[in-house]
PDB file of N, CA, C and O in Angstrom:
ATOM      1  N   MET A   1      95.132 166.934 144.329  1.00  0.00           N
ATOM      2  CA  MET A   1      96.666 166.395 143.955  1.00  0.00           C
ATOM      3  C   MET A   1      96.427 164.961 143.759  1.00  0.00           C
ATOM      4  O   MET A   1      95.576 164.186 144.195  1.00  0.00           O
ATOM      5  N   ASP A   2      97.517 164.831 142.906  1.00  0.00           N
ATOM      6  CA  ASP A   2      97.442 163.607 142.261  1.00  0.00           C
ATOM      7  C   ASP A   2      98.772 163.224 142.089  1.00  0.00           C
ATOM      8  O   ASP A   2      99.534 164.169 142.292  1.00  0.00           O
ATOM      9  N   VAL A   3      99.473 161.911 141.710  1.00  0.00           N
ATOM     10  CA  VAL A   3     100.905 161.626 141.796  1.00  0.00           C
ATOM     11  C   VAL A   3     101.881 162.684 140.484  1.00  0.00           C
ATOM     12  O   VAL A   3     102.995 163.203 140.554  1.00  0.00           O
ATOM     13  N   SER A   4     101.292 162.670 139.855  1.00  0.00           N
ATOM     14  CA  SER A   4     101.648 163.892 138.585  1.00  0.00           C
ATOM     15  C   SER A   4     102.238 164.852 139.417  1.00  0.00           C
ATOM     16  O   SER A   4     103.450 165.068 139.435  1.00  0.00           O
ATOM     17  N   ASP A   5     101.170 165.599 140.308  1.00  0.00           N
ATOM     18  CA  ASP A   5     101.244 166.951 140.911  1.00  0.00           C
ATOM     19  C   ASP A   5     102.675 166.978 141.557  1.00  0.00           C
ATOM     20  O   ASP A   5     103.597 167.792 141.610  1.00  0.00           O
ATOM     21  N   VAL A   6     102.409 165.581 142.074  1.00  0.00           N
ATOM     22  CA  VAL A   6     103.313 165.491 143.309  1.00  0.00           C
ATOM     23  C   VAL A   6     104.890 165.597 142.243  1.00  0.00           C
ATOM     24  O   VAL A   6     105.831 166.372 142.071  1.00  0.00           O
ATOM     25  N   GLN A   7     104.568 164.739 141.913  1.00  0.00           N
ATOM     26  CA  GLN A   7     106.552 164.762 140.626  1.00  0.00           C
ATOM     27  C   GLN A   7     106.561 166.019 140.093  1.00  0.00           C
ATOM     28  O   GLN A   7     107.671 166.459 139.794  1.00  0.00           O
ATOM     29  N   GLN A   8     105.588 166.723 139.893  1.00  0.00           N
ATOM     30  CA  GLN A   8     106.213 167.910 139.399  1.00  0.00           C
ATOM     31  C   GLN A   8     106.936 168.888 140.321  1.00  0.00           C
ATOM     32  O   GLN A   8     107.996 169.494 140.162  1.00  0.00           O
ATOM     33  N   ARG A   9     105.686 168.865 141.768  1.00  0.00           N
ATOM     34  CA  ARG A   9     106.325 169.756 142.786  1.00  0.00           C
ATOM     35  C   ARG A   9     108.024 168.945 142.795  1.00  0.00           C
ATOM     36  O   ARG A   9     109.036 169.614 142.588  1.00  0.00           O
ATOM     37  N   VAL A  10     108.054 167.851 142.994  1.00  0.00           N
ATOM     38  CA  VAL A  10     109.505 167.282 143.114  1.00  0.00           C
ATOM     39  C   VAL A  10     110.478 167.745 142.190  1.00  0.00           C
ATOM     40  O   VAL A  10     111.664 167.944 142.452  1.00  0.00           O
ATOM     41  N   GLN A  11     110.050 167.867 141.353  1.00  0.00           N
ATOM     42  CA  GLN A  11     110.949 168.335 140.304  1.00  0.00           C
ATOM     43  C   GLN A  11     111.674 169.717 140.246  1.00  0.00           C
ATOM     44  O   GLN A  11     112.798 170.055 139.874  1.00  0.00           O
ATOM     45  N   ALA A  12     109.950 170.788 141.064  1.00  0.00           N
ATOM     46  CA  ALA A  12     110.500 171.895 141.481  1.00  0.00           C
ATOM     47  C   ALA A  12     111.378 172.552 142.168  1.00  0.00           C
ATOM     48  O   ALA A  12     111.854 173.680 142.041  1.00  0.00           O
ATOM     49  N   ILE A  13     111.638 171.190 143.376  1.00  0.00           N
ATOM     50  CA  ILE A  13     112.440 171.084 144.558  1.00  0.00           C
ATOM     51  C   ILE A  13     113.814 171.458 144.062  1.00  0.00           C
ATOM     52  O   ILE A  13     114.643 172.314 144.371  1.00  0.00           O
ATOM     53  N   ALA A  14     113.696 170.015 142.745  1.00  0.00           N
ATOM     54  CA  ALA A  14     115.370 169.925 142.542  1.00  0.00           C
ATOM     55  C   ALA A  14     116.082 170.801 141.267  1.00  0.00           C
ATOM     56  O   ALA A  14     117.214 170.688 140.795  1.00  0.00           O
ATOM     57  N   ASP A  15     114.818 171.845 140.846  1.00  0.00           N
ATOM     58  CA  ASP A  15     115.287 172.870 140.044  1.00  0.00           C
ATOM     59  C   ASP A  15     115.878 174.003 141.042  1.00  0.00           C
ATOM     60  O   ASP A  15     116.520 174.918 140.527  1.00  0.00           O
ATOM     61  N   VAL A  16     115.756 173.990 141.944  1.00  0.00           N
ATOM     62  CA  VAL A  16     115.936 175.098 143.195  1.00  0.00           C
ATOM     63  C   VAL A  16     116.788 174.610 144.074  1.00  0.00           C
ATOM     64  O   VAL A  16     117.058 175.351 145.018  1.00  0.00           O
ATOM     65  N   VAL A  17     117.254 173.643 144.035  1.00  0.00           N
ATOM     66  CA  VAL A  17     118.248 172.968 144.837  1.00  0.00           C
ATOM     67  C   VAL A  17     119.181 173.932 145.356  1.00  0.00           C
ATOM     68  O   VAL A  17     119.069 174.324 146.517  1.00  0.00           O
ATOM     69  N   ALA A  18     120.531 174.547 144.232  1.00  0.00           N
ATOM     70  CA  ALA A  18     121.351 175.851 144.581  1.00  0.00           C
ATOM     71  C   ALA A  18     120.465 176.417 145.833  1.00  0.00           C
ATOM     72  O   ALA A  18     120.993 176.211 146.925  1.00  0.00           O
ATOM     73  N   ASP A  19     119.420 176.979 145.856  1.00  0.00           N
ATOM     74  CA  ASP A  19     118.957 177.981 147.217  1.00  0.00           C
ATOM     75  C   ASP A  19     118.089 177.011 147.758  1.00  0.00           C
ATOM     76  O   ASP A  19     117.015 176.573 147.346  1.00  0.00           O
ATOM     77  N   TYR A  20     118.984 176.677 149.098  1.00  0.00           N
ATOM     78  CA  TYR A  20     118.448 175.416 149.941  1.00  0.00           C
ATOM     79  C   TYR A  20     117.450 176.247 150.688  1.00  0.00           C
ATOM     80  O   TYR A  20     116.857 175.370 151.316  1.00  0.00           O
ATOM     81  N   GLU A  21     116.954 177.250 150.978  1.00  0.00           N
ATOM     82  CA  GLU A  21     116.085 177.484 151.743  1.00  0.00           C
ATOM     83  C   GLU A  21     114.883 177.691 151.005  1.00  0.00           C
ATOM     84  O   GLU A  21     113.800 177.523 151.566  1.00  0.00           O
ATOM     85  N   ARG A  22     114.944 177.999 149.940  1.00  0.00           N
ATOM     86  CA  ARG A  22     113.850 178.132 148.918  1.00  0.00           C
ATOM     87  C   ARG A  22     113.037 176.287 148.628  1.00  0.00           C
ATOM     88  O   ARG A  22     111.847 175.980 148.563  1.00  0.00           O
ATOM     89  N   ALA A  23     114.144 175.511 148.530  1.00  0.00           N
ATOM     90  CA  ALA A  23     114.149 174.423 148.151  1.00  0.00           C
ATOM     91  C   ALA A  23     113.015 173.593 149.765  1.00  0.00           C
ATOM     92  O   ALA A  23     111.893 173.090 149.705  1.00  0.00           O
ATOM     93  N   HIS A  24     113.676 173.726 150.649  1.00  0.00           N
ATOM     94  CA  HIS A  24     113.666 173.343 151.921  1.00  0.00           C
ATOM     95  C   HIS A  24     112.010 174.084 152.148  1.00  0.00           C
ATOM     96  O   HIS A  24     111.304 173.213 152.656  1.00  0.00           O
ATOM     97  N   GLY A  25     111.416 175.046 151.988  1.00  0.00           N
ATOM     98  CA  GLY A  25     109.956 175.791 152.045  1.00  0.00           C
ATOM     99  C   GLY A  25     109.218 174.824 151.200  1.00  0.00           C
ATOM    100  O   GLY A  25     108.160 174.277 151.510  1.00  0.00           O
ATOM    101  N   LEU A  26     110.053 174.628 149.824  1.00  0.00           N
ATOM    102  CA  LEU A  26     108.964 173.937 148.856  1.00  0.00           C
ATOM    103  C   LEU A  26     108.639 172.398 149.253  1.00  0.00           C
ATOM    104  O   LEU A  26     107.591 171.818 148.968  1.00  0.00           O
ATOM    105  N   GLU A  27     109.712 171.859 149.951  1.00  0.00           N
ATOM    106  CA  GLU A  27     109.877 170.946 150.445  1.00  0.00           C
ATOM    107  C   GLU A  27     108.471 170.566 151.192  1.00  0.00           C
ATOM    108  O   GLU A  27     107.558 169.822 150.835  1.00  0.00           O
ATOM    109  N   ASP A  28     108.694 171.572 152.672  1.00  0.00           N
ATOM    110  CA  ASP A  28     108.030 171.673 153.674  1.00  0.00           C
ATOM    111  C   ASP A  28     106.162 172.113 153.099  1.00  0.00           C
ATOM    112  O   ASP A  28     105.249 171.474 153.623  1.00  0.00           O
ATOM    113  N   ASP A  29     105.863 173.103 152.139  1.00  0.00           N
ATOM    114  CA  ASP A  29     104.955 172.713 151.856  1.00  0.00           C
ATOM    115  C   ASP A  29     104.278 171.758 150.935  1.00  0.00           C
ATOM    116  O   ASP A  29     103.089 171.968 150.695  1.00  0.00           O
ATOM    117  N   LEU A  30     104.964 170.578 150.301  1.00  0.00           N
ATOM    118  CA  LEU A  30     104.443 169.557 149.673  1.00  0.00           C
ATOM    119  C   LEU A  30     104.666 168.764 150.390  1.00  0.00           C
ATOM    120  O   LEU A  30     104.436 167.712 149.795  1.00  0.00           O
ATOM    121  N   PHE A  31     105.077 168.506 151.619  1.00  0.00           N
ATOM    122  CA  PHE A  31     105.041 166.996 152.681  1.00  0.00           C
ATOM    123  C   PHE A  31     103.425 167.709 153.316  1.00  0.00           C
ATOM    124  O   PHE A  31     102.372 167.075 153.244  1.00  0.00           O
ATOM    125  N   THR A  32     103.533 169.155 153.932  1.00  0.00           N
ATOM    126  CA  THR A  32     102.040 170.036 154.572  1.00  0.00           C
ATOM    127  C   THR A  32     101.019 168.872 153.629  1.00  0.00           C
ATOM    128  O   THR A  32     100.659 167.741 153.956  1.00  0.00           O
ATOM    129  N   GLU A  33     100.751 169.613 152.423  1.00  0.00           N
ATOM    130  CA  GLU A  33      99.739 169.341 151.810  1.00  0.00           C
ATOM    131  C   GLU A  33      99.277 168.048 151.262  1.00  0.00           C
ATOM    132  O   GLU A  33      98.153 167.671 150.933  1.00  0.00           O
ATOM    133  N   ALA A  34     100.763 167.295 151.244  1.00  0.00           N
ATOM    134  CA  ALA A  34     100.636 165.699 150.734  1.00  0.00           C
ATOM    135  C   ALA A  34      99.996 165.247 152.273  1.00  0.00           C
ATOM    136  O   ALA A  34      99.074 164.432 152.288  1.00  0.00           O
ATOM    137  N   ILE A  35     100.339 165.613 153.107  1.00  0.00           N
ATOM    138  CA  ILE A  35      99.279 164.953 154.421  1.00  0.00           C
ATOM    139  C   ILE A  35      98.224 165.159 154.795  1.00  0.00           C
ATOM    140  O   ILE A  35      97.490 164.388 155.413  1.00  0.00           O
ATOM    141  N   THR A  36      97.946 166.619 154.342  1.00  0.00           N
ATOM    142  CA  THR A  36      96.640 167.001 154.193  1.00  0.00           C
ATOM    143  C   THR A  36      95.955 166.388 153.731  1.00  0.00           C
ATOM    144  O   THR A  36      95.123 165.858 154.467  1.00  0.00           O
ATOM    145  N   GLU A  37      95.911 166.141 152.458  1.00  0.00           N
ATOM    146  CA  GLU A  37      95.024 165.286 151.337  1.00  0.00           C
ATOM    147  C   GLU A  37      94.997 163.671 151.962  1.00  0.00           C
ATOM    148  O   GLU A  37      94.015 163.043 151.567  1.00  0.00           O
ATOM    149  N   ILE A  38      95.919 162.911 152.868  1.00  0.00           N
ATOM    150  CA  ILE A  38      95.818 162.255 152.696  1.00  0.00           C
ATOM    151  C   ILE A  38      94.926 161.815 154.246  1.00  0.00           C
ATOM    152  O   ILE A  38      94.319 160.782 154.530  1.00  0.00           O
ATOM    153  N   ALA A  39      95.135 162.924 154.947  1.00  0.00           N
ATOM    154  CA  ALA A  39      94.155 163.270 156.365  1.00  0.00           C
ATOM    155  C   ALA A  39      93.081 163.423 155.810  1.00  0.00           C
ATOM    156  O   ALA A  39      92.242 162.779 156.440  1.00  0.00           O
ATOM    157  N   ASN A  40      92.434 164.166 154.568  1.00  0.00           N
ATOM    158  CA  ASN A  40      91.330 164.744 154.592  1.00  0.00           C
ATOM    159  C   ASN A  40      90.480 163.610 153.526  1.00  0.00           C
ATOM    160  O   ASN A  40      89.256 163.476 153.541  1.00  0.00           O
ATOM    161  N   ILE A  41      91.485 162.796 152.557  1.00  0.00           N
ATOM    162  CA  ILE A  41      90.378 162.214 151.790  1.00  0.00           C
ATOM    163  C   ILE A  41      90.508 160.320 151.558  1.00  0.00           C
ATOM    164  O   ILE A  41      89.745 159.662 150.851  1.00  0.00           O
ATOM    165  N   SER A  42      91.696 159.759 152.382  1.00  0.00           N
ATOM    166  CA  SER A  42      91.854 158.590 152.082  1.00  0.00           C
ATOM    167  C   SER A  42      90.769 157.978 152.905  1.00  0.00           C
ATOM    168  O   SER A  42      90.196 158.709 153.713  1.00  0.00           O
ATOM    169  N   THR A  43      90.374 156.571 152.783  1.00  0.00           N
ATOM    170  CA  THR A  43      89.551 155.522 152.903  1.00  0.00           C
ATOM    171  C   THR A  43      90.102 155.019 154.130  1.00  0.00           C
ATOM    172  O   THR A  43      89.369 154.658 155.050  1.00  0.00           O
ATOM    173  N   ASP A  44      91.063 154.984 154.178  1.00  0.00           N
ATOM    174  CA  ASP A  44      92.024 154.305 155.029  1.00  0.00           C
ATOM    175  C   ASP A  44      92.070 154.741 156.406  1.00  0.00           C
ATOM    176  O   ASP A  44      92.826 155.700 156.566  1.00  0.00           O
ATOM    177  N   PRO A  45      91.356 154.231 157.688  1.00  0.00           N
ATOM    178  CA  PRO A  45      91.528 154.899 158.753  1.00  0.00           C
ATOM    179  C   PRO A  45      92.743 154.935 159.640  1.00  0.00           C
ATOM    180  O   PRO A  45      92.814 155.779 160.533  1.00  0.00           O
ATOM    181  N   ARG A  46      93.552 154.197 159.467  1.00  0.00           N
ATOM    182  CA  ARG A  46      94.862 154.159 159.709  1.00  0.00           C
ATOM    183  C   ARG A  46      95.687 155.123 159.259  1.00  0.00           C
ATOM    184  O   ARG A  46      96.437 155.670 160.067  1.00  0.00           O
ATOM    185  N   ALA A  47      95.696 155.580 157.602  1.00  0.00           N
ATOM    186  CA  ALA A  47      96.473 156.352 157.230  1.00  0.00           C
ATOM    187  C   ALA A  47      95.694 157.852 157.583  1.00  0.00           C
ATOM    188  O   ALA A  47      96.356 158.879 157.434  1.00  0.00           O
ATOM    189  N   ARG A  48      94.471 157.928 157.987  1.00  0.00           N
ATOM    190  CA  ARG A  48      94.021 159.153 157.912  1.00  0.00           C
ATOM    191  C   ARG A  48      94.475 159.476 159.398  1.00  0.00           C
ATOM    192  O   ARG A  48      95.455 160.213 159.512  1.00  0.00           O
ATOM    193  N   ALA A  49      93.940 159.059 160.404  1.00  0.00           N
ATOM    194  CA  ALA A  49      94.791 158.599 161.818  1.00  0.00           C
ATOM    195  C   ALA A  49      96.294 159.115 162.018  1.00  0.00           C
ATOM    196  O   ALA A  49      96.364 159.663 163.118  1.00  0.00           O
ATOM    197  N   LEU A  50      97.199 159.129 161.522  1.00  0.00           N
ATOM    198  CA  LEU A  50      98.655 159.123 160.987  1.00  0.00           C
ATOM    199  C   LEU A  50      98.846 160.023 160.760  1.00  0.00           C
ATOM    200  O   LEU A  50      99.563 160.671 161.522  1.00  0.00           O
ATOM    201  N   ALA A  51      98.239 160.716 159.382  1.00  0.00           N
ATOM    202  CA  ALA A  51      98.594 161.498 158.695  1.00  0.00           C
ATOM    203  C   ALA A  51      97.985 163.248 159.698  1.00  0.00           C
ATOM    204  O   ALA A  51      98.533 164.350 159.660  1.00  0.00           O
ATOM    205  N   GLY A  52      96.660 162.807 160.508  1.00  0.00           N
ATOM    206  CA  GLY A  52      96.359 163.628 161.449  1.00  0.00           C
ATOM    207  C   GLY A  52      96.825 163.612 161.964  1.00  0.00           C
ATOM    208  O   GLY A  52      97.061 164.789 162.237  1.00  0.00           O
ATOM    209  N   ALA A  53      97.726 162.596 162.952  1.00  0.00           N
ATOM    210  CA  ALA A  53      98.739 163.069 164.145  1.00  0.00           C
ATOM    211  C   ALA A  53      99.826 164.128 163.758  1.00  0.00           C
ATOM    212  O   ALA A  53     100.116 165.224 164.240  1.00  0.00           O
ATOM    213  N   ALA A  54     100.332 163.380 162.684  1.00  0.00           N
ATOM    214  CA  ALA A  54     101.497 164.103 162.300  1.00  0.00           C
ATOM    215  C   ALA A  54     101.024 165.774 161.652  1.00  0.00           C
ATOM    216  O   ALA A  54     101.702 166.626 162.228  1.00  0.00           O
ATOM    217  N   LEU A  55     100.373 166.186 160.964  1.00  0.00           N
ATOM    218  CA  LEU A  55      99.450 167.696 160.878  1.00  0.00           C
ATOM    219  C   LEU A  55      99.631 168.202 162.351  1.00  0.00           C
ATOM    220  O   LEU A  55     100.110 169.334 162.417  1.00  0.00           O
ATOM    221  N   GLN A  56      99.384 167.679 163.379  1.00  0.00           N
ATOM    222  CA  GLN A  56      99.394 168.054 164.556  1.00  0.00           C
ATOM    223  C   GLN A  56     101.222 168.848 165.284  1.00  0.00           C
ATOM    224  O   GLN A  56     101.436 169.410 166.358  1.00  0.00           O
ATOM    225  N   SER A  57     101.938 168.612 164.416  1.00  0.00           N
ATOM    226  CA  SER A  57     103.220 169.227 164.463  1.00  0.00           C
ATOM    227  C   SER A  57     103.533 170.430 163.898  1.00  0.00           C
ATOM    228  O   SER A  57     104.617 170.964 164.135  1.00  0.00           O
ATOM    229  N   ARG A  58     102.599 170.994 163.074  1.00  0.00           N
ATOM    230  CA  ARG A  58     102.326 172.411 162.575  1.00  0.00           C
ATOM    231  C   ARG A  58     101.996 173.152 163.415  1.00  0.00           C
ATOM    232  O   ARG A  58     102.363 174.296 163.147  1.00  0.00           O
ATOM    233  N   GLU A  59     101.595 173.092 164.109  1.00  0.00           N
ATOM    234  CA  GLU A  59     100.934 173.759 165.486  1.00  0.00           C
ATOM    235  C   GLU A  59     101.712 174.298 166.540  1.00  0.00           C
ATOM    236  O   GLU A  59     101.409 175.239 167.273  1.00  0.00           O
ATOM    237  N   ILE A  60     102.934 173.486 166.548  1.00  0.00           N
ATOM    238  CA  ILE A  60     103.623 173.599 167.477  1.00  0.00           C
ATOM    239  C   ILE A  60     104.189 175.318 167.399  1.00  0.00           C
ATOM    240  O   ILE A  60     104.031 175.832 166.292  1.00  0.00           O
ATOM    241  N   ASP A  61     104.528 175.795 167.980  1.00  0.00           N
ATOM    242  CA  ASP A  61     104.832 177.251 167.661  1.00  0.00           C
ATOM    243  C   ASP A  61     106.799 177.776 167.887  1.00  0.00           C
ATOM    244  O   ASP A  61     107.390 178.252 168.856  1.00  0.00           O
ATOM    245  N   PHE A  62     107.257 177.402 166.537  1.00  0.00           N
ATOM    246  CA  PHE A  62     108.660 177.120 166.395  1.00  0.00           C
ATOM    247  C   PHE A  62     109.416 178.109 165.488  1.00  0.00           C
ATOM    248  O   PHE A  62     108.520 178.757 164.949  1.00  0.00           O
ATOM    249  N   GLN A  63     110.617 178.562 165.039  1.00  0.00           N
ATOM    250  CA  GLN A  63     111.249 178.945 164.498  1.00  0.00           C
ATOM    251  C   GLN A  63     111.403 178.378 163.169  1.00  0.00           C
ATOM    252  O   GLN A  63     112.290 177.526 163.128  1.00  0.00           O
ATOM    253  N   ARG A  64     110.742 178.620 161.957  1.00  0.00           N
ATOM    254  CA  ARG A  64     111.343 177.662 160.919  1.00  0.00           C
ATOM    255  C   ARG A  64     111.488 178.679 159.893  1.00  0.00           C
ATOM    256  O   ARG A  64     110.640 179.160 159.142  1.00  0.00           O
ATOM    257  N   LEU A  65     112.593 178.885 159.995  1.00  0.00           N
ATOM    258  CA  LEU A  65     113.438 180.159 158.816  1.00  0.00           C
ATOM    259  C   LEU A  65     114.662 179.064 158.041  1.00  0.00           C
ATOM    260  O   LEU A  65     115.330 179.491 157.099  1.00  0.00           O
ATOM    261  N   ALA A  66     114.799 177.995 158.435  1.00  0.00           N
ATOM    262  CA  ALA A  66     115.809 177.231 157.601  1.00  0.00           C
ATOM    263  C   ALA A  66     116.228 175.822 157.985  1.00  0.00           C
ATOM    264  O   ALA A  66     116.095 175.629 159.193  1.00  0.00           O
ATOM    265  N   ALA A  67     116.601 174.996 157.444  1.00  0.00           N
ATOM    266  CA  ALA A  67     116.845 173.529 157.545  1.00  0.00           C
ATOM    267  C   ALA A  67     117.498 173.229 158.207  1.00  0.00           C
ATOM    268  O   ALA A  67     117.741 172.029 158.335  1.00  0.00           O
TER     269      ALA A  67
END
């Protein structure tokens, strides 16, 4: 994943903004994947720790149907 990938995905979200549930899902996916990428490959230990801690919220079991 690089900045151009993220920019393309942000544009994809903008393209479906009328369908807020789809846009929200695409945004959630983008955030999760970007944070995962930071947690896995960053050379900054603080960034890795912050990203890893934030990803722990994905393990909380709650309904994720709408924004």
